[in-house]
Each structure stands twice: as structure tokens, then as C-alpha cells.
N, C-alpha and C positions, 0 to 999 in steps of 0.2 A: 630436663628438656628433651634429651634423647629418648628417655623412656616414653614420654607422650607421643613423640614422633613415631616410634616403633609400634606403639599401641594403635595409633591411627592407621598405619599400614596394615596391621593385623585385622583391624576391624573391617577395613575395605576388602581385604582378601576373603574373610569369612562371609561377608555380605554377598560378594560376587559368587562365591562357591555355593552358598545356600540357594541363591536365585537360579543358578544353573542346575543344581542338584534337583530342585523341585519344579523344573520347567514342565508345564502341562502340555507336552507335545502331542499327547493322545487326544487332547481336546480339539475338536473341529473348529469351534469358535475361536480359540486362541490362535490356531494356525491360519485361519482366515484373517484375523486381525493382523498377523504378521504380514500376510500378503497384502493387505490394505495399506499397511505402513510403507512397505517397499514401493507399492504402486503409486501412492500419493507423493512419496519423495521423488520417485523417478519423474512423474508427471510435473511436479513443481520445478524440478531442475530443468527439464526440457522446455516447458511452456512459459516459465515465469522469470527465471533468474536472468537469462541472457537478454531477453527483449524488454523486461520490465525493470528489474532491480539495477542492472549495470548502468543503463542510462540514467536512472533515478539518482544513483550515487554521484554521477558527474553533474547533474542538475543541482543537487545539494552542495556540491563543491563550489558551484558558481555563486550560490548564496553565501557560502562560508568565506569565500576568498574575494570575489569580484564585487559583490554587493556590499557597500560599506556598512559598518555597524551603525553609523548614524542614520542611514536610510531605513534599516530594520527598526530602529528605535523610534524613528519619526512616524512610521506607519503602524507599527505593532507594539511599540514599547509601552511601559506601564503608564506613562504620561501622555500617550498619543490620544488623539480625538477618538472617543469611544465609538461614535457613529461610523466614522471612516474605517477604523480598524476592524470592528465586528462585521461590517458590511463586506469588506474585502475578503475577510477570512471565511465568512459563511457561504459565499458564492464561489469560492476557489475551486471547489470540486467540479463545477460546470466546465472549467477549463482543463483541469488536470486529468480527469477520468482515470483514476488509479485505484488500486485495491488497498486493503488495510495494512499491507506490508510495504507496498511501494511508497506510501505516504510517509513512512517512518524517517528515512534520511532527510526529507525535506522539513518535516516537523523539527527534527533534532537540530538541523542547522539554524532555523530561524529562532528556536528557543535558546540555543547557546549564544546567539548573536545579541540577545537582550530583549526578545519579544516578551510582552507581558503574558502571564499565565493564561488569562481569559482569551485573548485573541489567538494565542498559540494552540490552545485546546479546541477553540472553534474551528481553526484551520485543520487540526488533526482529525476532527469528526467529519467535517464537510468534504474533505478531500475524496474519500471513498464513497460518501453517502449521496452526493448530489450530482453525480455524473449525468450529463445530458443523455448519454447513450443508455444508461440504466433506467432513467425515468421514461424515455421513449419506449424501451423494451417492456417495462412494467405496464405502461399504458396500453401497448398493443396486445400483449399476451394475457395479462391479468385484469384488464378492463380500465376504463377511464377513472372510475371512483378510486381504485387502488393506486393508479398513477398519480392522481392529484393529491391523494392523502399522503403518499410517500414523499412527494416533492415538498409539500407544505410542512409535513412533520420534520423532514431532514433539515430544512432551512431554519425552522424554529428551534429545533434541538440544538443546532450548533451554537446559536446565539445564547439560548438559555443555559446550556451546559457551561459555556464559556463564562458567562456572568456568575453562575453559581460557583464555579471553581475559583474565580477571582474573589468572591465574597468569602468562601470558606477559608481560603488561605490569604486573607487580606492583610494580616500582619507581615507576611513575607513579601507581599506585593507592595506594601507601604515602604519597606526597606529598599526594594528595587526602585521605587519612585524617587526616593531621596538620592539613591546612587546615580540615577539618570538625570536628576534635576540640573546639575551643572556639567553634564557630559558635553565635551567638545570633541566632536569627531574630526579626525584629520581629513584634509581634502581628498576627494577621489582622484585617481589617476586618469580617468576618462569620464565623459558625460554618462549620466545614468541611462540615457536613451540607448547608447551603444551596448551597455551591459544588459539591458532588458531585451534588446534585439537578440543578443547571443543566448540569453536565458530562454526566451520563448521559442527560438529555433530548436533548441534541445527538447523543450516540452512538446513541440509539434512532432518531432521525430518519435518521441516516446508514445504519443497518442496514436499516430498513424501506423506505427509498427505493431501496436496491439489492437488495431481496428478489427472488430469481430464481424462475422457475416450476419446478415439479418436473420433473426431466428424464425421468422414467418416462412422462409423459403421462397418468397416471391422474387423470382429472377427478373421480373419486368420493372421493379422499383428503381428509383434513382439511387437509393442507398446501396442496393446490390451492384448497380453499374459502377458507382464510385469504389465499392469494395474490391471489384475485380482489378482495379488499378492501384491498390493500396501500396504495393511495393514500388511502383513508379513514383507515386507521391512521396513516399518515404525517401526514395533516392533523390528526388528534387530538393527536399529539405536538407538532405545530406550535402548536396552541392552548395546550398545557402550557407550551411555550417562551415564548409571549406572556405567560402568567401569570407565569412566572419573570422575565421582563424588567421587569414592573411591581413585583412583590413583592420580588424579590431584588436586582436591579440598580437599582431605583428610577427607571426611565425613565418619563416622563410617560405616563399611560394614554391620553391623547388621540393621542399619536404612535403608540403600539402599535396602537390601534384602527384608525387610518388604514392602518398597514402590513398588518394582517390583512385589511382590506377590499380593499386593492390586490392582495394575493396571491390572495385568494379570487376576485376579479373576473378576474384574469389566468388563473386555472385554468379558469373557466367559459368565457371567450372562446377560449382555446387549444383547449379540447375541442370547441368549436363550429366553429372555422374551420381548424384544422390537421388535415390528413388523415392524416399519418404518426403513428400512436399512439405511437411511441417519442419523438417530438419534443414531444408534448403536455406531459409533466411538467417538461420543461426550462424552459419559460416561467415558471410560478409559482415554481420554485426560484430562478431568476435574479432575479425580482422580489422574493422574500422575502429573499434575501441582500443585494440592493441596499438594500432598505428597512432591514434590520438595520444595514448599514454606515452609512447616512445618520443613523439614530437615534443610534447610539453616537458617531459622530464629532461630531455637533452637541450632544451632552450636555455642558453646561458645569458641571453640578453635581458630576459624578463623573468625575474624570480617568481612573480605571481603565477605564471603559467605552470611552472613546476609545482608550486604550492596547490594549485587546482587539482592535479592528479593525485598528489599526496593526500589532499583532504578527502577526495573520493575514496582512496584506499583506506583512510582512517574510518570513514563511515562503514565501509565494507567489513573491516575487521570487528567493529563494534556490533554490527547488526546481524551479519550472516550466521555466526555460531548460534545466537539466540533464536533466530528464525529456524535454523536446522532442528534445534531441540523441540521447538514448538510444533513444527510440521510432523516430526516423528511421533510426538505425543498425541497430537490431534488425529493422525491417521490410525494409531493403535486403538484409541478409545472410541472415536466416532466414525472411522471407516474412510473410504475414498470414493467420492462421487464426482465424476467428470466425464464429458464426452460419451454419454450413454453407458458409462461404466459405473456400477454400484456395488462395491465390496464392503460388507458390514465390518465394523470394529467390534471391540469387546462389548460395548453397550449396544444391545439389539435395536435395530431400526424400528421394530414393532413397538418397543416401549415409547420411542419418540412420537410415533404417529398416534399411539393411544393417548399420550399425555396432552396433545395439542388439539384435540377435538373439542368442538363447542366454543363457548366464549366465557368460560369461568375465569376467575382471578388466577387460579392455578395454571390453567392452560396458557394464558397470556404470559404469565411470569415464566413458565417453563420454556416457552418458545423464545422469549427474549434472552433468558439466561443461557439456554443451550446454544442459541445462535451466536451469543457473544463469545463462545469458546470455539466454535466451528470456524474453519477457514473457507472463505468464498473468494475465488478469483473474480476479477472484474466481469460483471454480467452473468456469472454462473448462478447467482442467488435466485434469479427469476425462474429458470427451468426447474430448479430444486423446489422452490415454493409451489410451482405449478404442479409438480408431482405429488407433493404433500397435500395440496388442496384436493387432488383427485383421489387421495387415499383417506379423505375425511377430515382434513385439517380445517379449522374454523377460519373465517375471514379476519377476525380480530388477531388471533395468534399469527396469522400470515403476515399481517402488517407489522406486528411486534418483531417478528423475525427479520423482516426487511429493514427495519429501523435500527436494529442492534447488530445483526450479523455482518453486513458488509464493512462496517466501521471498526469492528472488533474482531479479534481472534486470539487464540492462546499465544501464537508467536508474537503478535502485535503487543499483547500485554507484557510479555517478558522484556521486550525492547523498551517499552514506555517506562517500565519500572527502572530500568538502567539509566534513563534520562531524567525522569522527574522524581523518582523515589517511590517507596512502597505506599505511603499515605496518599499521595496525589493520585497514584494509579488506581488504588482501591476506590477512592472517591469518584474518579472519572468513570470507571466501569460501573459502579453502583448507580450513578446518575443516568447513564445510558440505559441500563437494565430497567430501572424504576420508571423512567419516562416512556420507554418502549412498551412496558407492561400496561400502563394506564392509557396510552394512546391506542393500543389494541383493544382494550376494554371499551373505550368510547366508540371506536370505529365499528367494532363488532355489534354493539347494541344499536347503532344507527343503520347498519347495512346487513 
């Protein structure tokens, strides 16, 4: 046993040495890919983790702790009304407006609480795919035809893929049905209406904090006017959350008042002393989340409050390392594209642009397959596709990319594999890629 262990250490040492020994640092493309990796990682950390993922972990914690298992099974379970469960799951993205990584803790929580595979997968796909903001942006920038095609395709995809997954793994679902047949959930500690109020308050904070500026640049539109007040709106929902902590979770009002004061003070100070406007909102968000964590962890009267934060931490431990690996890998292979920055990875961008021209089966498949592994933050897929269309990309491959890219990414796949297993992950990814390919073919032949 000791010999095997030592040989394993030796193998790793040799592998690392060989990799370092043959590093192609004289290659401009390799060094550019390293720059893209670091740039994407930095951008992801600054733009995505604090404002997107941290609130999402606490939302997932609400599902895992406060929403009873009986409620999840009732609406999403293997024996739930199929029409109701798939309808709710397929339009959930219109409410959430999240990306392929932010949806992961929410999907993980409902799946582990007993949701059927079909509705859970429909929720997993629709979360990033049917955002009202992304559909509107697609409509305005890429045209009405593309906007309608994307909206219709995404809704149908979520239902069809969910039903297909439930059918493919029907034996496992049958076992889950039998297990849930006689399930008797313990009574909830509070009315579901209070829990949902708390849940949607957190969702609204997540949505408004990640509210993007109108891509058209029209400063006279209502959308731009509301956008200019996004942080005041987010702060308003933060105050509603404070009220919810006192009235629903029964946390001491003195603690909540101190937390609100600390968050407000941090917002004022960061606005005064931090020159980079993108960094300003990160400080109060971190302070607010830290204050929320401390209050709930120190609450000795209600164990559920402590479990909420511990559950959020559990999701973070499970998901963050895999996301980090995925972001680094995606940056190295495919480059970093964001905020008018385009740094190529090891795979040349010219190859991608060459491969997705026209409307052949290969171009549509390549667009959907490549898009499945790329990472798109919320709404960034539209300007990227706009740029590719300008470089000669066909309309069919463009739709294929829009239907596969936002809902999948390499980081997303790694986490899904840890939740559902390898077989289900491969089946899910294959269904998305295949359906996106044929949707692109049909759309490209019509338009």
C-alpha cells in the first residue's frame, strides 16, 4: 500500500516537472492564452462572484432549509402534476434572469430536496435561457425574428429536454416515485406565503443588483431611466429583506438595525473613496452578506436561521472549486471576451468564425457544441453573437449558439456532473447540443 502511495506521489511530481520543463513560453499564442485565463478569472471574480453567486447561495439555502421538502415534492416531485411542474420550471428563467453558473445552487437545492429529474432539468435549462432581459436584448439588437425564435425555442427546449431526461432515466424516476408515494412531510414552521416572500425578496435583490445597462445606448428610454436608479432599487429591496429578517425569521431587531447601518455606511464610504465605479457596489454587498451570516450564525433561538447560512456555505464549498477549474480551462482554451475586451485562447477565434459560416449541419453543430463549452455571463451572449454575425456567422448557427451557450458552460457541466452523475450530465448536454443544432438548421433554412 505504501509503495502505491509513493509511486502516486512520484507520478505527480514527474508530470508536473515535465509540464514545467516543456512550457512553450516562447509561443505568443500560449502566452496570450495565459493572459486570457487570468483576465477571465479576474473579470469573473470582480463581476460575477460577489453580486451573482453569493446571493444565489443564500437563495439556494432558503430552498434547502425554509421551503419544506413536502412543498418541493408537491410541485416538482416525481409524482407531481406534470403540467404544473413543467410549466413552472420552464418559465422560471423569466423571473430569475441568471447565468449558467448562478442557476447551479438553485438547481442543486431543489434536486436534492426531491424534485423529479424532468422538472429539475427543465428548471436548470430555463433559468439562464429565458431571461426576459436577454430576450428583449436579442429582440432589439438581433431582430424580431431572432428574438421570437430564441424565446420559443428556449421554452420548448426546457420542456422537451426535461421530458426526454425523465424518459431516458425512467427506471430511476420510478424508484423515486415509489419512495415519494407515501412520503409524509413534517408540518412547516411558518406559512409558505412568508417563506416565499423572503425567497422572492432575495431573488429581486439578485436581479436588480445585476441589472445591465441598455445595450442600445438610448439614454431617453424608460429602461435607462430605471437603470440609473438600480442601486437605490436594490437598497429598497435590502430594507424589505431587513424587515423580513425581523418579522419572518424573528432575528433581534437591534442586530438587524446594526447590520443595515453598517451596510449603508460601507456604501457611502465606498462611493466616496473608491474611484472605480464597478468596485463601489461590491463593498456594501460583502458587508451585507457578512452581517447576514453573522446574525444568522449567532441566532441561538432559531436553529433554522443558522442552518440557512451553513447550507449556503455548503453550496459554496461544493460549487466554487469546480467553477474555478471550469473558468480557468475555458479562458485558456477559448479566450476572454467581455466589456469590449477580446483576448484569444489557444483555440484561434478565426477557426470558430470560419466554422460557423453558412447554414450547414457542421456549422450549426459546431456553433452549438462550442457554445455549450463557452461561458456567457447574463446578456453577454447577444453582443458576442452580434460580433460573430458581423464576421460572417450564419443566422442558423447564431440561433444554435444562443440556445446552447447561455444554459451550458464547462464550469456548469463540472458542477452538474457532481450533482446528477456522469451519465445524466452527458445525456443532458447531448440533448441541448442536438436540439440546438437542428433548431439552427431549420431557422437558417427559413430565414
